[in-house]
C-alpha positions in Angstrom: -0.1 0.0 0.0 1.2 3.6 -0.9 0.2 5.1 2.4 0.7 8.9 1.1 -1.7 8.1 -1.8 -4.2 6.2 0.2 -4.1 9.1 2.9 -4.5 11.8 0.2 -7.5 10.2 -1.3 -9.2 9.4 2.0 -8.5 12.3 4.0 -11.8 14.4 2.8 -14.0 11.6 4.1 -11.9 11.6 7.3 -12.3 15.3 7.9 -15.9 15.1 7.2 -16.2 12.2 9.6 -14.6 14.2 12.2 -16.7 17.3 11.5 -20.0 15.3 12.0 -18.6 13.4 15.2 -18.1 16.7 16.9 -21.6 18.0 16.3 -24.2 17.9 19.0 -27.2 17.7 16.7 -27.6 15.9 13.4 -30.2 15.7 10.8 -31.5 12.5 9.6 -29.3 12.5 6.4 -26.3 13.5 8.3 -26.8 10.8 10.7 -26.9 8.3 7.9 -23.9 9.9 6.4 -22.1 9.7 9.8 -22.7 5.8 10.2 -21.5 5.4 6.5 -18.2 7.4 7.0 -17.6 5.6 10.4 -17.9 2.1 8.9 -15.7 3.3 5.9 -13.1 4.8 8.2 -12.9 1.7 10.5 -12.3 -0.3 7.3 -9.5 2.2 6.4 -7.9 1.8 9.9 -8.1 -2.0 9.5 -6.4 -1.9 6.2 -3.6 0.6 7.2 -2.9 -1.5 10.3 -2.4 -4.8 8.3 -0.5 -3.3 5.4 1.2 0.0 6.4 1.1 0.4 10.2 2.2 3.9 10.4 2.1 4.9 14.2 1.0 8.6 13.6 -1.7 7.7 11.2 -2.9 4.7 13.1 -3.1 6.7 16.4 -5.0 9.6 14.6 -7.6 7.3 12.9 -8.0 5.2 16.1 -9.1 8.4 17.9 -11.4 9.4 15.0 -12.8 6.1 15.0 -13.4 6.1 18.7 -14.9 9.3 18.6 -17.4 8.5 15.8 -18.4 5.3 17.6 -19.3 7.3 20.6 -21.4 9.6 18.5 -23.1 6.6 16.8 -23.6 4.5 19.8 -23.8 6.9 22.6 -21.4 7.4 25.4 -21.2 4.7 27.9 -23.2 5.1 31.2 -22.0 3.7 34.3 -24.3 1.0 35.8 -24.6 -1.1 38.9 -23.0 -3.9 36.9 -19.8 -1.6 36.2 -19.7 -1.0 39.9 -20.0 -4.6 41.1 -17.3 -5.6 38.6 -14.8 -3.0 39.9 -15.3 -4.1 43.4 -15.3 -7.7 42.8 -13.0 -8.3 40.0 -10.9 -5.0 38.9 -9.9 -3.8 42.2 -8.9 -7.0 43.9 -6.9 -8.0 40.7 -5.0 -4.7 40.8 -4.2 -5.3 44.6 -3.2 -8.9 43.9 -1.0 -7.8 41.3 1.2 -5.7 43.7 0.9 -7.9 46.7 4.5 -8.9 46.9 5.5 -5.2 46.3 3.2 -4.4 49.2 4.9 -7.1 51.5 8.4 -5.8 50.7 7.3 -2.1 51.5 5.8 -3.4 54.8 8.8 -5.4 56.0 10.9 -2.3 55.1 8.7 0.2 56.8 8.3 -1.9 60.0 12.0 -2.6 60.1 12.8 1.2 59.8 10.1 2.1 62.4 11.5 -0.5 65.0 15.0 0.8 64.5 14.0 4.5 64.7 12.0 3.6 68.0 14.7 1.6 69.6 17.2 4.6 69.0 14.9 7.2 70.7 14.1 4.7 73.5 17.7 4.0 74.3 19.8 7.0 73.1 19.6 10.2 75.4 20.5 12.6 72.4 17.6 11.3 70.3 15.2 11.3 72.9 16.1 15.0 73.7 15.5 15.8 69.9 12.1 15.0 70.4 11.4 18.0 72.8 12.1 19.4 76.2 11.2 16.9 79.1 8.2 18.9 79.9 7.0 18.8 76.4 7.6 15.1 76.0 6.0 14.3 79.4 2.8 16.3 78.5 2.6 14.5 75.3 3.0 11.1 76.7 0.4 11.7 79.7 -2.2 13.7 77.7 -1.7 14.6 74.1 -1.2 11.4 72.6 -4.4 9.8 74.0 -6.4 13.0 73.5 -5.5 12.9 69.9 -7.9 10.0 69.3 -11.1 11.7 70.4 -13.9 9.7 69.1 -16.5 11.2 66.7 -17.3 11.8 62.9 -15.4 14.9 62.6 -12.1 13.1 63.6 -12.9 10.0 61.4 -13.3 12.5 58.2 -10.1 14.3 59.1 -8.1 11.2 59.3 -9.6 9.8 56.1 -8.9 13.0 54.3 -5.3 13.3 55.4 -4.5 9.5 54.7 -6.3 9.7 51.3 -4.1 12.5 50.3 -1.0 10.7 51.6 -1.7 7.7 49.5 -2.8 9.6 46.2 0.6 11.5 46.5 2.5 8.2 46.8 0.7 6.9 43.7 0.5 10.0 41.8 4.3 10.8 42.1 5.4 7.1 41.8 7.0 7.4 38.5 9.7 9.5 40.2 10.6 6.9 42.5 12.1 9.4 45.0 8.9 10.9 46.4 7.1 7.6 47.4 10.5 6.5 49.2 10.5 9.9 51.0 7.2 9.7 52.3 7.6 6.2 53.4 10.8 6.8 55.3 9.3 10.1 56.8 6.4 8.1 58.2 8.3 5.1 59.3 10.7 7.3 61.2 7.8 9.4 62.6 5.8 6.3 64.0 8.9 4.8 65.2 10.2 7.8 67.0 6.9 8.3 68.6 6.7 4.7 69.8 10.3 5.2 71.3 9.4 8.3 73.1 6.4 6.5 74.8 8.6 3.5 75.5 11.3 5.8 77.2 8.5 7.1 79.6 7.1 3.6 80.3 3.9 4.0 78.1 4.8 1.6 75.2 1.5 -0.3 76.0 -0.5 2.6 75.6 1.1 3.5 72.3 0.4 -0.1 71.0 -3.3 -0.1 72.2 -4.0 3.2 70.4 -2.1 2.5 67.3 -3.0 -1.0 66.6 -7.0 -0.8 66.3 -6.9 1.4 63.1 -3.2 1.2 62.3 -3.1 -2.2 61.0 -5.3 -1.3 58.2 -4.3 2.2 57.9 -0.6 1.3 57.6 -1.4 -1.5 55.2 -3.1 1.1 52.8 -0.1 3.1 53.0 2.0 0.3 52.2 -0.1 -0.5 49.3 0.1 3.1 48.0 3.9 2.9 48.4 4.1 -0.2 46.4 1.9 1.1 43.6 4.0 4.1 43.1 7.2 2.1 43.3 5.7 -0.4 40.7 5.0 2.6 38.3 8.4 3.6 38.8 9.8 0.3 38.0 7.6 0.0 34.8 9.5 3.1 33.6 13.0 1.7 34.5 12.3 -1.8 33.3 9.4 -1.9 30.8 10.4 -5.5 29.5 9.1 -6.3 26.1 6.6 -3.2 26.1 7.6 0.2 24.9 8.3 2.4 27.9 5.2 4.6 27.1 2.8 1.5 26.8 4.1 0.2 30.1 3.6 3.6 31.8 0.2 3.7 30.5 -0.9 0.2 31.4 0.6 0.5 34.9 -0.7 3.9 35.5 -4.4 2.7 34.7 -4.1 -0.3 36.9 -2.6 1.7 39.8 -5.4 4.4 39.2 -7.7 1.5 40.1 -5.8 0.9 43.2 -5.8 4.7 44.2 -9.6 4.6 43.9 -9.8 1.5 45.9 -7.8 2.7 48.8 -10.1 5.6 49.3 -12.6 2.9 50.4 -10.0 1.3 52.5 -9.0 4.3 54.3 -12.6 5.1 54.9 -13.0 1.8 56.8 -9.7 2.8 58.6 -11.0 6.1 59.5 -14.2 4.8 61.0 -12.2 2.4 63.1 -9.8 5.3 64.3 -12.9 7.6 64.8 -15.2 5.3 66.5 -13.2 2.4 68.1 -9.7 3.4 68.9 -10.8 6.4 71.2 -13.7 4.6 72.6 -14.3 3.0 75.9 -14.2 -0.6 74.5 -11.5 -2.8 76.3 -8.2 -2.7 74.6 -8.2 -6.3 73.7 -11.4 -5.9 71.8 -10.2 -2.9 70.0 -7.3 -4.8 68.8 -9.3 -7.7 67.9 -11.6 -5.4 65.7 -8.5 -3.9 63.9 -7.1 -7.4 63.4 -10.5 -8.6 62.1 -10.6 -5.7 59.7 -6.9 -6.3 58.3 -8.0 -9.9 57.9 -10.9 -9.0 55.8 -8.8 -6.8 53.4 -6.2 -9.5 52.8 -8.8 -12.3 52.3 -10.3 -9.8 49.7 -6.8 -9.3 48.1 -5.9 -13.0 48.1 -9.2 -14.8 47.3 -11.2 -12.6 45.2 -7.7 -11.1 43.8 -6.3 -14.5 43.2 -9.4 -15.8 41.4 -9.5 -12.6 39.1 -5.7 -12.9 38.4 -6.1 -16.6 37.4 -9.0 -15.5 34.9 -6.4 -13.0 33.4 -7.5 -9.8 35.0 -4.8 -7.2 35.8 -6.8 -4.1 37.1 -6.2 -2.4 33.7 -9.3 -1.1 31.7 -11.0 -3.4 29.3 -9.5 -3.2 25.7 -12.5 -1.3 24.3 -12.2 1.5 27.0 -8.4 1.7 27.4 -7.9 3.3 23.9 -6.2 2.0 20.9 -2.5 1.8 20.7 -0.2 1.9 17.8 1.2 -1.2 16.2 4.5 -2.4 17.7 6.8 -4.8 16.2 8.0 -7.7 18.4 
């Protein structure tokens, strides 16, 4: 195929299709013309893909055909079926796909937090950096426990802050540096606070107030960090895919993770807002936190494993992800 000659001959029809597809209202004759041009242009796209797959032409026609198809068939309206598929298939598949990255982030985070806590608890200079003796005593005796005042306002504040943190981890994941910085900063902060509480003989209080909601909350942060780092790795080592295609595919899958973590953090915020600071026995609070965490991992491993076995990755379906240029190899 002589692509230049073919493009020269067919361009007027493509321009007319683009013009009709952009109109909000069409007459009956124009609607019939739109359908005919859509079918003809789809055939043109197929012919070019098979005979002369020029990436620029294929991309341009793919976008035109998609726009015309939306004009002919109407845009897709979200339905209950889409929501249920997202919750039962797409999201658990995306979470399952990064489960080992999540575990790796968790191990590194907990290890760093333990080291930071031990250092503050055993080194006078490190403890002194946490504030004056009176400030530390006031924090240990009152401020730490008072922070977890139960109520919907506190739950909403916690959810908003944590949702923002996870969104930043995923959104800046391609840099590799920002997620690592946020994870290290949070690990050191949690560990240092625990070390200060331990140095004043209140490690039990620290664990009692952190564990109920922290088990799920920290897991969500681990997932966000893992998602961001996975995107960075797709940029560094895309494998057989082009770097652009790898980033697009991983980015769509990890957007699914970001949306799902909003719900996960909402559950964590409810626990933190209504369980952590409540008058329930401390052991019951920890049991509730452990049950919530168990439910999350059951969701990831059972539903996610089933979806992954069926070939799901958390990415959009092919007809909604957009067309990609032909690629050799």
